[in-house]
Every structure is written in C-alpha cells, then in structure tokens.
N, C-alpha and C positions, 0 to 999 in steps of 0.2 A: 411175176407181176400178175399173169393170168390162172396160174396155180392156186387152187383152192387151199388157203391158211385155215386156222381154226374158226368154227363157225361158217365156213361153208364160202366165205368171200374171198377174193385174191387180193391183190396189196392197194384197197381203195376202190376197186371194182366189182361189184356183185357178180359171181358166176353162177348160171343156173343150167339144168339142162346137163344130158351126158351125150357122148358119141359124137354123131353129126349134128345135132340138137346144141351140143354146148354152145350158150351165148355170155357176153358180158354186155352190162350196161351203166347208167348212172345218169341221174338227172339234177338238174339245175337250178337253181330258185335266187333270184337277186331281185331288189325292189324295181319293181315296174318291168320284170323279164322271167322267162320260164325257159328252159332247155331239157331236151332228152336226147339220149343216145344209146342205141343197141347195135351190136355187132354178132355175126356168127364166124369166128374164125375158120372154121372148117370149110366152110361153103363160099365165104368173101362178100357176104350180103351182109349190109348194114345201112343204118340211116341215122343221120342228128339233125335234129327238129330246133332250131333257137326261134324264139318271139319275143315281141317287145311288148308286151301288155300282161296285167295281173293275170286277167284271163287266159292266158297261154296254157295253164295246167291242163284244162281242156280241149283247146286244138292241139297241142303237143301231141296227146294220145290217139286223138282223132287221126291225123297224119301219119304216126307208125301202124296204127289198126289199116288204116288203108294201104300203105306200103305191103305190109303182110299177109292182106289178102291178093294181093296183086302177085306176090312171089313165093305165096303159099309158105310162110314160115311157122315154126310148128307153136307159136306163142303170137301175144297180142292181136287175139281175134277179134271182131265186133263184138261190143258190149250188148250183153243181153240186158233186159229190165229185170233189176232184182228187187223191185218196191214191193213184191207181195211177199218174199222172203224175208224182207226187213222187217214187216210188220207182224210176221209171224215169230220170228226170233223177239221181236219185242214183247211180244204176246207172253214167248215163254219166258223173259224176263220178269214181267209182271206176275206170273202165276207162282215162279219161284221165289220171287220177294214175298208176296201173300204169304207164303209157309216159312221163311226164314223169320219175318216178323211177326205172325200172328201168333203161331205155335208157342214159342220161347214166351211171347208175353200172356199168353193165358197159362202158360205153365206157372211163371211167378206170380201172377194175380191169384191165383188159385193158393199156392202156397201162401202169401201175404195176406189173404182173408180167411186162411184155413178152411177151404172147402174142400171136402171129401166129395169126389166123383161117384163111389160107389163101394160097397166092402166086398170089391173083387179081390181075387187071391194075389199074392204076392207076384208071383209069377207072372200073372197076367199083366199087372201093371206095369213092370220091366220091361215085358214085351212089347206094350203098347207105346212105353217111352223109347225104345230101341228103334221102333218103327219109326217113330216121326224123327228121332235124332237121326237116322240113316237117311232121309229123304231130303230132310233141314240140310245137311252136310252135302249132300249130292246138288241140291239146288243152290246152295252158296258158290261151288265149284262153278257152276252153271252162269251163274250171275256176272261172277269175276271175267269168266271165258268170253260170254257175249257181249259183254261191256265193252271189252278190249277190240272186237270186232267190228261193233257196232259205230262205236264212235271214234275210232282212228281214220282220218278221211281215206276213202275208195279202200279201204282194209278187205270188206266182203268181196268186191268186184275182184280184186288181185288174186286172193285167196281161192276163190272161185274157178279161176282160169289156171292160175299157177299151182296152189296148195299153199301150205305155211311155208312163209322162207325158211331158209336154212339156219340164219344166222340169228337167232334168238337169246334174250339173255336167258339164266339158268331158270329163274321163277316163270318166264313166260314156256320155256320147255315144259317145265312141270304141269302149269295149267292147260296148255295144248293135249295133254293127256286124258284132259275130263271126258270127252265123249268114252272112252274104253271104260274110266270108271264108272260111266252111268251103263254101259254094257254089262260090267260085272254087278254091278247093283239092282239092276232092274228084274232080275228074277227072284230074289228074295223081298223086293219091293212089293212085287206082284202076288207072291203068297202071303203076306203082311196083309195086302189089301183084301185079299179076301177071306181071309183069317178075322180080320176086323168086321166085317158084316156077316159073317157067318157065328161068330162069338159075340156080336152086338159091341166091339167095343166103342167108347165114345158117342156121341149123339148124332144123329143122322146128318145134321150140319157138317162136322166134322170127318164122317167116313166121305160124304160128297166131295168134300176139299181135297181128302184126302187120294181119293179116286181119281181126280181132276189132276191133282198133282204128278199121280205115277201115270196118268196118260201123256202128261205133258214130258214126262222123262223118256217115255217111247217117241213121241213129236220130237222131239230134241234129237234124239239119235239119227231119225231117219234124216232131218234138215242138216247134220253135220257130215253126214256120207254124201247126201245130194251136193251139198255146196263146196266137196273136198276140203272140209275143215278137219278131218280125222288124221293123225301124223301116222307114218309106218312105225311098228312095233320094234325097239331095238333089238 
C-alpha cells in the first residue's frame, strides 16, 4: 500500500521523499469539514488534523506546520509570503500574452491589407519571422505552465516547498519541462534580438517589444529555479 506505483503514489496515498524522509499523506474534504494527515513511517512521527469548518483548509496546514517546526520534519515548513513572486509571474504571463496575441495579429493584418514592410531580402524576412515564431512558441508554453501554477489553489506554495509532484498527467509532465525549453531557446533568442537591432529589423517599437519579451524569458527561467518549478531531466 505504501510502495510507489505508477505516477509516484502508493495505493491511494501520495508518497514523497526518500530514505528516512519518506512520508505518506492525504487530505480530506466534505461539506463543512476539512482534514489532513501525514506520516513518516521510518521515524514513526505523524499528525492527523480534523476540522469542522469550511475554513479548515488553512487551519489544518497551520497545525501541520507547527508540528513540523517542533519535531524538525523535512517538510511542511512555515509558509513564506509568495505575493511578490505571484505578481512577477503574472507580469510574465502578461508580457508573453502580448507577444502571442500581437505578433500573429500584426502578421495577418499586414497580409490582409497587403502592406509591404520593406524591400528586404527574402532570407532577412524569413529570419525575422523565425525569431518571432520561436519567441511566440516559447511564450505560449510559458503561459500554459504559469496559468497551471497560478490558478490551482496553493499550487505555487506547494511546489516552492516540495517541488513538482511526481504523479502528473502526461500532458502536464510535458508542460513542466517548459523552463528547460526556455533555457535551450534563450541563447538563439538573444542572438536574434541583437541581430534585430544591428540590422534594424522591424520598427523601433517592435524591437523594444521583442527585447522586453526576451528579458522576460530570462526572468521566467530565474523564477522557475528560485521557486523550485524545474523538474529533473530524465
């Protein structure tokens, strides 16, 4: 029952940690009730908290964190204030969203209105299009990843302390590697950003926007490592 099955959980109980730090836990919720239990089988430590209120979600974890502090458990440390990180991540979503929405819209409007940006060589046109496509693709993956972290209740706080959960659906496992995708893409994006300024691709506003999105990708990578959102490579 406590042995890890497919996805990292036991038979009905999530299993976390290794060695002496292995733990099993489970939460419970019913109308008017909230509960949570965690057990460290090797040391014999554990706690079960049951509350009789809708607000018990916050209370139960406060109790678990208090017990963890007294018994020096490896998990469930006192919560940090992640408000500034949330704001930073939402700003990343906004910047990436502007690229994903504005650049394709401009492309189709120019095609529709048959506007010629310049008599630039074909290879230059393809290079500038490839630059925006690469950033749009990276930005789209970042948006999906960040919305999952920001919109699921307590997901950011859990991941920052415990890392990404081992039992994720396949599509979330793929999305979770977004920080690594950005690490691979950031070097060519920076090169394309510098090239755009040297060869004066696009308008100045477009170049500034491209530079802002490029910097945001770097900020996203830093935040991902700071908040423990980067999975181990297989």
